[in-house]
N, CA and C atoms as an extended XYZ file, in Angstrom:
336
Properties=species:S:1:pos:R:3:atomname:S:1:resname:S:1:resid:I:1 pbc="F F F"
N       -11.314       10.378        1.253 N   MET     1
C        -9.268       10.094        1.058 CA  MET     1
C        -8.844       10.515        0.545 C   MET     1
N        -7.309       10.718        0.749 N   LYS     2
C        -6.316       11.610       -0.166 CA  LYS     2
C        -5.259       10.834       -0.114 C   LYS     2
N        -4.697       10.887       -1.346 N   THR     3
C        -3.181        9.914       -1.373 CA  THR     3
C        -2.311       10.823       -1.757 C   THR     3
N        -1.130       10.877       -1.230 N   GLU     4
C         0.051       11.518       -1.200 CA  GLU     4
C         1.401       10.963       -1.919 C   GLU     4
N         1.775       10.939       -2.895 N   ALA     5
C         3.239       10.198       -3.166 CA  ALA     5
C         4.617       10.570       -2.496 C   ALA     5
N         5.511       10.009       -2.494 N   LYS     6
C         6.547       10.674       -2.625 CA  LYS     6
C         7.736        9.410       -2.958 C   LYS     6
N         8.831       10.089       -3.085 N   HIS     7
C        10.125        9.573       -3.503 CA  HIS     7
C        11.600        9.024       -2.830 C   HIS     7
N        11.685        8.130       -2.227 N   GLU     8
C        13.024        7.879       -1.680 CA  GLU     8
C        13.666        6.905       -2.423 C   GLU     8
N        14.554        7.142       -3.148 N   LYS     9
C        15.664        6.857       -3.919 CA  LYS     9
C        14.890        5.870       -5.170 C   LYS     9
N        14.842        4.867       -5.044 N   GLU    10
C        13.749        4.035       -6.264 CA  GLU    10
C        12.392        3.303       -5.951 C   GLU    10
N        12.367        3.585       -4.125 N   VAL    11
C        10.877        3.651       -3.617 CA  VAL    11
C        10.051        4.497       -3.653 C   VAL    11
N         8.607        4.341       -4.207 N   THR    12
C         7.626        5.473       -4.021 CA  THR    12
C         6.691        5.437       -2.837 C   THR    12
N         6.427        6.128       -2.044 N   ILE    13
C         5.273        5.732       -0.739 CA  ILE    13
C         4.431        6.744       -1.342 C   ILE    13
N         3.074        5.816       -1.358 N   ILE    14
C         2.172        6.788       -1.079 CA  ILE    14
C         1.460        6.113       -0.268 C   ILE    14
N         1.174        8.048        0.436 N   ALA    15
C         0.471        8.064        1.959 CA  ALA    15
C        -0.571        7.851        1.814 C   ALA    15
N        -1.730        7.547        2.541 N   VAL    16
C        -2.751        7.525        2.513 CA  VAL    16
C        -3.397        8.040        4.164 C   VAL    16
N        -4.551        8.843        3.378 N   SER    17
C        -4.865        9.430        4.654 CA  SER    17
C        -6.987        9.665        4.644 C   SER    17
N        -7.867        9.065        5.255 N   GLY    18
C        -9.116        8.965        5.214 CA  GLY    18
C        -9.487        7.676        5.610 C   GLY    18
N       -10.769        7.469        4.716 N   GLY    19
C       -11.278        6.009        4.370 CA  GLY    19
C       -11.136        5.636        3.490 C   GLY    19
N       -10.851        4.128        3.277 N   ILE    20
C       -10.804        3.477        1.817 CA  ILE    20
C       -11.828        2.674        1.669 C   ILE    20
N       -12.753        3.198        0.608 N   ASP    21
C       -14.104        1.957        0.661 CA  ASP    21
C       -14.705        2.377       -0.896 C   ASP    21
N       -15.391        1.554       -1.069 N   ALA    22
C       -15.620        1.095       -2.438 CA  ALA    22
C       -15.633        2.769       -3.175 C   ALA    22
N       -16.411        4.121       -2.634 N   LEU    23
C       -16.220        5.088       -3.271 CA  LEU    23
C       -14.602        5.923       -3.946 C   LEU    23
N       -13.692        5.835       -2.728 N   THR    24
C       -12.508        6.288       -2.578 CA  THR    24
C       -11.354        5.411       -3.313 C   THR    24
N       -11.967        3.727       -2.782 N   ALA    25
C       -10.974        3.048       -3.539 CA  ALA    25
C       -10.509        3.244       -4.741 C   ALA    25
N       -10.922        3.472       -6.055 N   PRO    26
C       -10.802        3.842       -7.197 CA  PRO    26
C        -9.358        5.375       -6.868 C   PRO    26
N        -9.414        6.123       -6.348 N   ASP    27
C        -8.814        7.173       -5.531 CA  ASP    27
C        -7.107        6.218       -5.410 C   ASP    27
N        -7.408        5.553       -4.485 N   LEU    28
C        -6.085        4.618       -4.351 CA  LEU    28
C        -5.711        3.699       -5.231 C   LEU    28
N        -6.119        2.898       -6.236 N   ALA    29
C        -6.207        2.423       -7.349 CA  ALA    29
C        -5.272        3.241       -8.320 C   ALA    29
N        -5.732        4.589       -8.844 N   ARG    30
C        -5.341        5.145       -9.468 CA  ARG    30
C        -3.836        5.807       -9.049 C   ARG    30
N        -3.629        6.210       -8.191 N   ALA    31
C        -2.576        6.609       -7.695 CA  ALA    31
C        -1.337        5.563       -7.886 C   ALA    31
N        -1.722        4.012       -7.633 N   ILE    32
C        -0.596        2.753       -7.664 CA  ILE    32
C        -0.594        2.625       -8.947 C   ILE    32
N        -1.798        2.436      -10.079 N   VAL    33
C        -1.514        2.397      -11.151 CA  VAL    33
C        -0.642        3.591      -12.252 C   VAL    33
N        -0.832        4.717      -11.552 N   ASP    34
C         0.166        5.646      -12.068 CA  ASP    34
C         1.520        5.669      -11.750 C   ASP    34
N         1.576        5.221      -10.864 N   GLN    35
C         3.501        5.322      -10.024 CA  GLN    35
C         3.794        3.921      -11.390 C   GLN    35
N         3.232        2.925      -11.051 N   ILE    36
C         3.408        1.668      -12.005 CA  ILE    36
C         3.706        2.356      -13.322 C   ILE    36
N         2.432        2.988      -14.139 N   ALA    37
C         2.805        3.227      -15.001 CA  ALA    37
C         4.183        4.450      -15.660 C   ALA    37
N         4.416        5.077      -14.615 N   GLU    38
C         5.730        5.919      -14.310 CA  GLU    38
C         7.101        5.205      -14.577 C   GLU    38
N         6.947        3.167      -14.008 N   GLY    39
C         7.940        2.797      -13.425 CA  GLY    39
C         8.412        2.568      -12.401 C   GLY    39
N         7.566        3.312      -11.378 N   HIS    40
C         8.048        3.222      -10.393 CA  HIS    40
C         7.002        1.838       -9.432 C   HIS    40
N         7.813        0.933       -9.780 N   VAL    41
C         7.354       -0.582       -9.435 CA  VAL    41
C         8.103       -0.887       -7.729 C   VAL    41
N         8.751       -0.810       -6.633 N   TYR    42
C         8.697       -0.500       -5.566 CA  TYR    42
C         8.166        0.247       -4.799 C   TYR    42
N         6.793       -0.312       -4.504 N   LEU    43
C         5.832        1.069       -3.568 CA  LEU    43
C         5.577        0.233       -2.380 C   LEU    43
N         5.386        1.557       -1.277 N   VAL    44
C         4.930        1.462        0.015 CA  VAL    44
C         4.061        2.113        0.193 C   VAL    44
N         2.667        1.454        0.842 N   VAL    45
C         1.533        2.096        0.702 CA  VAL    45
C         1.325        2.575        2.240 C   VAL    45
N         1.520        3.505        2.016 N   ASP    46
C         1.075        3.827        4.330 CA  ASP    46
C         0.034        4.042        4.328 C   ASP    46
N        -0.466        3.217        5.419 N   LEU    47
C        -2.034        3.494        5.892 CA  LEU    47
C        -1.722        4.352        7.046 C   LEU    47
N        -0.771        4.523        8.095 N   ILE    48
C        -1.055        5.047        9.057 CA  ILE    48
C        -1.978        6.464        9.427 C   ILE    48
N        -2.407        7.235        8.299 N   GLY    49
C        -3.558        8.073        8.517 CA  GLY    49
C        -4.985        7.448        7.678 C   GLY    49
N        -4.963        6.152        7.337 N   ALA    50
C        -6.095        5.983        7.265 CA  ALA    50
C        -6.986        5.414        8.396 C   ALA    50
N        -7.976        5.700        7.983 N   GLU    51
C        -8.941        5.747        9.028 CA  GLU    51
C        -9.579        4.492        9.195 C   GLU    51
N        -9.996        4.083        7.505 N   PHE    52
C       -10.387        2.424        8.111 CA  PHE    52
C       -10.003        1.785        6.440 C   PHE    52
N       -10.407        0.267        6.091 N   MET    53
C       -10.512        0.116        5.240 CA  MET    53
C       -11.482       -1.255        4.913 C   MET    53
N       -12.412       -1.208        4.075 N   GLY    54
C       -13.455       -1.314        3.286 CA  GLY    54
C       -12.595       -3.175        2.611 C   GLY    54
N       -13.430       -3.635        1.796 N   SER    55
C       -12.971       -4.618        1.077 CA  SER    55
C       -12.823       -4.218       -0.663 C   SER    55
N       -12.957       -3.553       -0.849 N   ALA    56
C       -12.522       -2.428       -1.936 CA  ALA    56
C       -11.140       -2.370       -1.902 C   ALA    56
N       -10.621       -1.618       -0.628 N   GLY    57
C        -9.405       -1.388       -0.581 CA  GLY    57
C        -8.468       -2.133       -0.562 C   GLY    57
N        -8.611       -3.621        0.007 N   LEU    58
C        -7.933       -4.805        0.432 CA  LEU    58
C        -8.080       -4.908       -1.081 C   LEU    58
N        -8.875       -5.199       -1.914 N   HIS    59
C        -9.042       -5.864       -3.410 CA  HIS    59
C        -7.903       -4.865       -3.714 C   HIS    59
N        -7.661       -3.739       -4.124 N   ILE    60
C        -6.726       -2.351       -4.593 CA  ILE    60
C        -5.340       -3.553       -4.055 C   ILE    60
N        -4.830       -2.948       -2.885 N   LEU    61
C        -3.633       -3.574       -2.404 CA  LEU    61
C        -3.000       -5.289       -2.902 C   LEU    61
N        -3.902       -6.018       -2.988 N   PHE    62
C        -3.715       -7.365       -3.585 CA  PHE    62
C        -3.414       -6.764       -5.415 C   PHE    62
N        -4.395       -6.331       -5.872 N   ASP    63
C        -4.362       -6.025       -7.010 CA  ASP    63
C        -2.738       -5.347       -7.087 C   ASP    63
N        -2.264       -4.246       -6.279 N   GLY    64
C        -0.749       -3.794       -6.217 CA  GLY    64
C        -0.150       -4.587       -6.326 C   GLY    64
N        -0.025       -5.536       -5.478 N   VAL    65
C         1.204       -6.636       -5.317 CA  VAL    65
C         1.073       -7.026       -6.315 C   VAL    65
N         0.054       -7.695       -7.235 N   LYS    66
C         0.075       -8.745       -8.091 CA  LYS    66
C         1.249       -7.900       -9.582 C   LYS    66
N         0.346       -6.053       -9.856 N   GLU    67
C         1.058       -5.882      -10.920 CA  GLU    67
C         2.198       -5.388      -10.223 C   GLU    67
N         2.764       -5.019       -9.314 N   THR    68
C         4.134       -4.750       -9.081 CA  THR    68
C         5.131       -5.734       -9.223 C   THR    68
N         4.701       -6.875       -8.781 N   ARG    69
C         5.542       -8.164       -8.772 CA  ARG    69
C         5.728       -8.667      -10.591 C   ARG    69
N         4.450       -8.226      -11.183 N   ALA    70
C         4.626       -8.509      -12.455 CA  ALA    70
C         5.456       -7.573      -13.350 C   ALA    70
N         5.681       -6.379      -12.666 N   GLN    71
C         6.970       -5.608      -13.348 CA  GLN    71
C         8.413       -5.792      -12.425 C   GLN    71
N         8.996       -6.637      -11.890 N   GLY    72
C         9.645       -7.009      -11.210 CA  GLY    72
C        10.009       -6.053      -10.046 C   GLY    72
N         9.046       -5.708       -9.643 N   GLY    73
C         9.129       -4.994       -8.363 CA  GLY    73
C         8.473       -5.600       -7.054 C   GLY    73
N         7.642       -4.269       -6.011 N   ASP    74
C         6.820       -5.325       -5.021 CA  ASP    74
C         6.369       -3.969       -4.216 C   ASP    74
N         5.220       -4.239       -3.683 N   LEU    75
C         4.374       -3.517       -3.085 CA  LEU    75
C         4.159       -3.699       -1.421 C   LEU    75
N         5.038       -2.865       -0.482 N   ARG    76
C         4.923       -3.191        0.882 CA  ARG    76
C         3.693       -2.273        1.703 C   ARG    76
N         3.307       -2.599        3.131 N   VAL    77
C         2.565       -1.949        3.522 CA  VAL    77
C         2.817       -1.294        4.619 C   VAL    77
N         2.811       -0.131        5.053 N   VAL    78
C         2.656        0.083        7.064 CA  VAL    78
C         1.732        0.303        7.460 C   VAL    78
N         1.586       -0.222        8.582 N   ALA    79
C         0.033        0.033        9.233 CA  ALA    79
C         0.097       -0.431       10.835 C   ALA    79
N         0.340        1.048       11.436 N   ILE    80
C         0.236        0.270       12.979 CA  ILE    80
C        -1.305        0.499       13.425 C   ILE    80
N        -2.063        0.606       13.329 N   ASP    81
C        -3.156        0.751       13.734 CA  ASP    81
C        -4.103       -0.678       14.283 C   ASP    81
N        -4.042       -1.443       15.355 N   PRO    82
C        -4.372       -2.786       15.399 CA  PRO    82
C        -5.730       -3.039       14.690 C   PRO    82
N        -6.486       -2.306       14.552 N   GLU    83
C        -8.192       -2.841       13.698 CA  GLU    83
C        -7.757       -2.714       12.526 C   GLU    83
N        -6.712       -1.726       11.718 N   MET    84
C        -5.938       -2.133       10.072 CA  MET    84
C        -5.410       -2.610       10.199 C   MET    84
N        -4.517       -3.282       11.032 N   ASP    85
C        -3.205       -4.390       10.790 CA  ASP    85
C        -4.785       -6.164       11.204 C   ASP    85
N        -5.305       -5.766       12.027 N   ASN    86
C        -6.712       -6.869       12.188 CA  ASN    86
C        -7.188       -7.087       10.420 C   ASN    86
N        -7.550       -5.937        9.930 N   VAL    87
C        -8.159       -6.115        8.768 CA  VAL    87
C        -7.376       -7.064        7.782 C   VAL    87
N        -6.011       -6.280        7.641 N   LEU    88
C        -4.855       -6.894        6.774 CA  LEU    88
C        -4.735       -8.345        7.177 C   LEU    88
N        -4.619       -9.161        8.640 N   LYS    89
C        -4.575      -10.493        8.566 CA  LYS    89
C        -5.553      -11.090        8.434 C   LYS    89
N        -6.737      -10.746        8.674 N   MET    90
C        -7.879      -11.262        8.651 CA  MET    90
C        -8.340      -11.372        7.060 C   MET    90
N        -7.707      -10.864        6.331 N   SER    91
C        -7.849      -10.984        4.668 CA  SER    91
C        -6.706      -12.003        3.986 C   SER    91
N        -5.788      -12.012        5.000 N   GLY    92
C        -4.636      -12.904        4.448 CA  GLY    92
C        -3.376      -12.590        3.412 C   GLY    92
N        -3.622      -10.507        3.808 N   PHE    93
C        -2.726       -9.549        3.167 CA  PHE    93
C        -1.385      -10.140        3.814 C   PHE    93
N        -1.467      -10.581        4.899 N   HIS    94
C        -0.167      -10.819        5.670 CA  HIS    94
C         1.031      -12.017        5.004 C   HIS    94
N         0.062      -12.932        4.819 N   ASN    95
C         0.251      -13.898        3.729 CA  ASN    95
C         1.138      -13.621        2.438 C   ASN    95
N         0.317      -12.739        1.643 N   VAL    96
C         0.778      -12.262        0.644 CA  VAL    96
C         1.837      -11.233        0.622 C   VAL    96
N         2.112      -10.674        1.500 N   ALA    97
C         2.831       -9.147        1.250 CA  ALA    97
C         3.188       -8.889        2.571 C   ALA    97
N         4.350       -8.348        2.801 N   ARG    98
C         4.965       -7.641        4.116 CA  ARG    98
C         4.035       -6.380        4.452 C   ARG    98
N         3.697       -6.230        5.900 N   VAL    99
C         3.999       -5.498        6.311 CA  VAL    99
C         4.284       -5.152        7.489 C   VAL    99
N         4.960       -3.320        7.507 N   PHE   100
C         5.542       -2.917        8.598 CA  PHE   100
C         4.961       -1.755        9.350 C   PHE   100
N         5.661       -1.611       10.830 N   THR   101
C         4.458       -0.818       11.656 CA  THR   101
C         5.036        0.780       11.633 C   THR   101
N         6.191        0.372       10.423 N   SER   102
C         6.691        2.401       10.670 CA  SER   102
C         7.304        2.454        9.031 C   SER   102
N         7.240        3.631        8.641 N   GLU   103
C         7.954        3.825        6.965 CA  GLU   103
C         9.091        3.341        6.840 C   GLU   103
N        10.036        3.837        7.665 N   SER   104
C        11.438        3.939        7.936 CA  SER   104
C        11.668        2.383        7.894 C   SER   104
N        10.511        1.563        8.684 N   ASP   105
C        11.541        0.225        8.219 CA  ASP   105
C        11.296       -0.782        7.081 C   ASP   105
N        10.186       -0.601        6.696 N   ALA   106
C         9.690       -0.407        5.320 CA  ALA   106
C        11.092       -0.519        3.996 C   ALA   106
N        11.114        1.045        4.243 N   LEU   107
C        12.237        1.415        3.219 CA  LEU   107
C        13.497        1.138        4.035 C   LEU   107
N        13.662        0.790        5.022 N   ALA   108
C        14.718       -0.113        5.193 CA  ALA   108
C        15.146       -1.424        5.077 C   ALA   108
N        14.195       -2.145        4.863 N   ARG   109
C        14.036       -3.367        4.941 CA  ARG   109
C        13.320       -4.165        3.399 C   ARG   109
N        13.236       -3.280        2.736 N   PHE   110
C        12.654       -3.470        1.310 CA  PHE   110
C        13.665       -4.054        0.468 C   PHE   110
N        14.718       -4.513        0.355 N   GLY   111
C        15.573       -5.369       -0.328 CA  GLY   111
C        15.290       -6.333       -0.005 C   GLY   111
N        15.116       -6.818        1.159 N   SER   112
C        15.273       -8.146        1.561 CA  SER   112
C        13.664       -9.019        1.600 C   SER   112
């Protein structure tokens, strides 16, 4: 798994490629925690390039939502793959955070 962060005004986008499992989830956690530590608390995790996500990855996303909100920000997710979106729905993530089908949509509606 690989992560790449880029900044769009006050929002940081963390693009993920590859699989997110128990071995690679700590890399995603580090990417999220590093951004929060630098004061970037408005995050979009872009899963368009992610091949799959296990429970460890879901745990990291839930923790990211909790931590960004504790710092006055928020975490949003971009997922267009039906299987990835189904994983997010089955875990209840849609009930906790907003999920978008495009990065531009997540950025445009981040303040709403």
